[in-house]
C-alpha positions as CSV (number, residue, x, y, z in Angstrom):
1,P,-155.0,44.7,47.2
2,C,-152.9,44.6,50.4
3,I,-149.8,43.4,48.6
4,R,-150.3,46.2,46.0
5,E,-151.3,49.1,48.6
6,M,-148.6,48.4,51.4
7,P,-145.4,50.0,49.6
8,V,-148.2,52.9,48.6
9,F,-148.9,53.3,52.5
10,E,-145.1,52.2,53.4
11,E,-144.0,55.0,51.2
12,A,-146.6,57.8,52.8
13,Q,-145.3,56.8,56.1
14,Q,-142.0,57.6,55.6
15,R,-142.5,60.7,53.8
16,E,-145.4,62.2,55.8
17,T,-143.7,62.5,59.2
18,G,-146.2,65.1,60.1
19,I,-149.3,62.4,59.6
20,T,-149.2,59.4,62.1
21,F,-150.3,56.1,60.2
22,V,-152.2,53.5,61.7
23,F,-152.7,50.0,60.5
24,V,-155.5,48.2,61.6
25,N,-155.5,44.3,61.0
26,Q,-158.7,42.9,61.6
27,G,-159.0,38.9,62.7
28,E,-155.6,37.7,62.0
29,T,-152.9,36.4,64.5
30,P,-149.9,38.5,65.2
31,A,-147.5,35.1,63.6
32,H,-149.9,35.7,60.6
33,I,-149.3,39.2,60.1
34,E,-145.8,39.0,61.0
35,A,-145.6,36.4,58.2
36,F,-146.8,38.6,55.6
37,M,-145.0,41.4,56.8
38,D,-141.8,39.5,56.5
39,E,-142.8,37.7,53.3
40,H,-143.2,40.8,51.1
41,G,-140.7,42.9,53.1
42,F,-142.8,45.3,54.1
43,A,-141.6,48.0,57.2
44,L,-144.6,49.8,59.1
45,D,-145.0,51.2,62.0
46,N,-148.8,51.2,64.1
47,V,-149.9,48.1,63.3
48,W,-153.0,47.3,65.5
49,L,-154.7,44.4,66.1
50,D,-158.1,44.1,66.0
51,P,-159.3,40.8,66.2
52,R,-163.0,41.1,66.9
53,N,-163.5,43.4,64.2
54,A,-164.5,46.2,66.7
55,V,-162.9,49.3,64.6
56,G,-165.1,48.0,61.3
57,Q,-167.6,48.0,63.9
58,A,-167.4,51.7,65.6
59,T,-167.2,53.1,62.0
60,G,-169.4,51.6,59.7
61,A,-166.2,50.0,57.6
62,H,-166.9,46.6,57.2
63,A,-165.4,46.4,53.7
64,M,-161.7,45.6,53.4
65,P,-159.3,47.6,52.3
66,T,-160.8,50.6,53.7
67,T,-158.6,54.3,54.5
68,L,-160.2,56.3,57.1
69,Y,-159.1,59.9,57.6
70,Y,-158.7,61.6,60.9
71,D,-157.7,65.1,61.7
72,A,-155.8,66.2,64.7
73,N,-158.5,66.9,66.3
74,G,-160.4,63.0,66.0
75,Q,-163.1,63.9,63.4
76,L,-163.1,61.7,60.3
77,V,-162.8,63.5,57.7
78,N,-162.9,61.1,54.7
79,T,-163.0,57.5,54.2
80,H,-161.9,55.6,51.4
81,F,-163.3,52.2,50.2
82,G,-161.3,49.7,48.3
83,E,-157.5,49.8,47.1
84,L,-155.7,53.1,47.2
85,S,-153.1,54.0,44.7
86,S,-150.4,56.5,45.6
87,A,-152.6,59.9,43.9
88,T,-155.6,58.8,45.5
89,L,-154.1,58.4,48.9
90,Q,-152.1,62.0,48.6
91,R,-155.7,63.5,47.2
92,G,-156.8,62.1,51.3
93,L,-153.8,63.5,53.1
94,E,-154.0,67.0,51.3
95,R,-157.3,67.4,53.6
96,L,-155.2,66.7,56.5
97,R,-152.5,69.4,56.1
């Protein structure tokens, strides 16, 4: 799922300049992440490491992939479990505008 949805996020991150995208990697090493990104030609900003799954524990998001939508006040407004299509991501982003 990550390989299929990363281009969707990459495009949205470039297009939606008023929205900050943060990508949290759970449990993998920086070298593994860099190799994955290079292999598939992904260029994403704000890739954070979460080696102890602290984000999943704090948010209850244990399934992968999970997309969390936060408003400008830091309030969680929507959660999507599973792979995202471009249309599904756009519907989620509309709630943030």
